[in-house]
C-alpha positions in Angstrom: -25.2 42.7 -25.6 -25.5 44.9 -22.5 -28.6 46.0 -20.7 -27.2 49.1 -19.1 -29.2 51.8 -20.9 -32.5 50.0 -20.2 -31.6 49.6 -16.5 -30.7 53.3 -16.3 -34.0 54.3 -17.9 -36.0 52.1 -15.6 -34.1 53.4 -12.6 -34.7 57.0 -13.7 -38.4 56.4 -14.2 -38.6 54.8 -10.7 -36.7 57.7 -9.2 -39.0 60.2 -10.9 -42.1 58.4 -9.6 -40.8 58.2 -6.1 -39.6 61.8 -6.0 -42.9 63.2 -7.3 -44.8 61.0 -4.9 -43.2 63.0 -2.1 -41.1 60.2 -0.6 -37.4 61.4 -0.3 -36.2 58.4 1.7 -37.6 56.0 -0.9 -36.1 58.2 -3.7 -32.7 58.0 -2.1 -33.0 54.2 -1.8 -34.1 53.9 -5.4 -31.2 56.0 -6.5 -28.7 53.8 -4.6 -30.3 50.7 -6.1 -30.1 52.2 -9.6 -26.4 52.9 -9.2 -25.7 49.4 -8.0 -27.9 47.8 -10.7 -26.2 49.9 -13.5 -22.8 48.9 -12.2 -23.6 45.2 -12.0 -25.6 44.6 -15.2 -22.9 45.1 -17.9 -20.9 42.3 -16.3 -23.9 40.2 -15.6 -25.3 39.9 -19.1 -23.3 39.5 -22.3 -23.6 37.8 -25.7 -20.5 36.7 -27.5 -20.4 35.6 -31.1 -17.4 35.4 -33.5 -17.9 36.1 -37.2 -17.9 32.4 -38.1 -20.6 31.7 -35.5 -18.6 28.8 -34.0 -17.9 30.5 -30.7 -21.3 31.6 -29.6 -22.3 31.8 -25.9 -24.3 34.0 -23.5 -23.2 34.9 -20.0 -26.0 36.1 -17.8 -26.7 36.1 -14.1 -23.5 34.2 -13.3 -24.1 31.4 -15.8 -22.7 30.6 -19.2 -25.0 29.1 -21.8 -24.1 27.7 -25.2 -25.1 25.1 -27.7 -22.8 22.4 -29.2 -23.6 20.5 -32.3 -23.4 17.0 -30.9 -25.4 14.4 -29.0 -26.2 14.6 -25.3 -24.2 11.4 -24.6 -21.1 12.6 -26.4 -21.4 16.0 -24.8 -21.7 14.5 -21.4 -18.6 12.4 -21.9 -16.8 15.6 -23.1 -18.0 17.5 -20.0 -16.6 14.7 -17.8 -13.3 14.9 -19.6 -13.3 18.7 -19.4 -13.9 18.5 -15.7 -11.1 16.0 -15.2 -8.7 18.1 -17.3 -9.7 21.2 -15.3 -8.8 19.2 -12.1 -12.3 19.3 -10.8 -13.6 16.7 -8.4 -16.9 15.3 -9.7 -19.2 15.0 -6.7 -22.4 13.9 -8.5 -23.5 12.9 -11.9 -27.2 12.6 -12.9 -28.8 11.8 -16.2 -32.4 11.5 -17.4 -34.3 11.5 -20.6 -32.9 14.5 -22.5 -30.8 16.0 -19.8 -27.7 15.4 -17.7 -26.0 17.2 -14.8 -22.6 17.3 -13.3 -21.8 18.8 -9.9 -18.1 19.2 -9.3 -15.8 21.1 -7.0 -12.7 23.2 -7.7 -9.6 23.0 -5.6 -10.6 26.3 -3.9 -13.9 24.8 -2.8 -16.1 26.5 -5.4 -19.0 24.5 -6.8 -19.1 23.9 -10.6 -22.4 22.9 -12.1 -22.6 21.7 -15.7 -26.1 21.2 -17.1 -26.9 19.6 -20.4 -30.2 19.6 -22.3 -30.9 17.8 -25.6 -32.4 20.3 -28.0 -32.2 17.9 -31.0 -30.6 14.6 -31.7 -27.3 16.3 -32.6 -27.7 19.6 -30.7 -27.1 20.0 -26.9 -27.4 23.1 -24.7 -24.6 23.5 -22.2 -25.0 25.6 -19.1 -22.0 26.2 -16.8 -21.9 28.0 -13.5 -18.8 28.3 -11.4 -19.2 29.4 -7.8 -22.1 31.2 -6.1 -22.0 34.4 -8.2 -20.4 32.9 -11.4 -17.0 33.1 -13.0 -17.1 33.9 -16.7 -13.4 33.2 -17.5 -13.4 29.8 -15.7 -16.8 28.9 -17.3 -15.4 29.8 -20.7 -12.4 27.5 -20.1 -14.6 24.6 -19.3 -16.8 25.2 -22.4 -13.7 25.5 -24.6 -12.4 22.1 -23.2 -15.8 20.5 -23.9 -15.8 21.8 -27.5 -12.1 20.7 -28.0 -12.9 17.2 -26.7 -15.8 16.9 -29.0 -13.7 18.1 -31.9 -10.9 15.6 -31.5 -12.8 12.6 -30.1 -13.7 9.9 -32.6 
């Protein structure tokens, strides 16, 4: 899923409004913002789903979100194992009623945040963000390692 056409339509409407209002400097600024927004949005928002539905995740605003069909506790243990396998240094681990968080650091100093939320007894939402602006491939690797650990763990 990409939001590029919608962003372009909104930018065009804004540009038209500003141009007809007689404000050329604002129109130029709006045009520049529209170009930047249209260039950034396709990479910033995507939905991935394979035909079997087992590999579904969304990547938006620098964060990857997915659901795994397992309990919060097992998913947290799998996330810890995935972080260790990815050679991340776990700086902080927090857990509450229905949620858990890991804050880790990569070797290059980028922060990695993994947030887990219980949606049902055997369904957990996983949110992963790597670095300040996000890193979809690295987030995907961590998610894949979490899923693999859950699949092979007893």
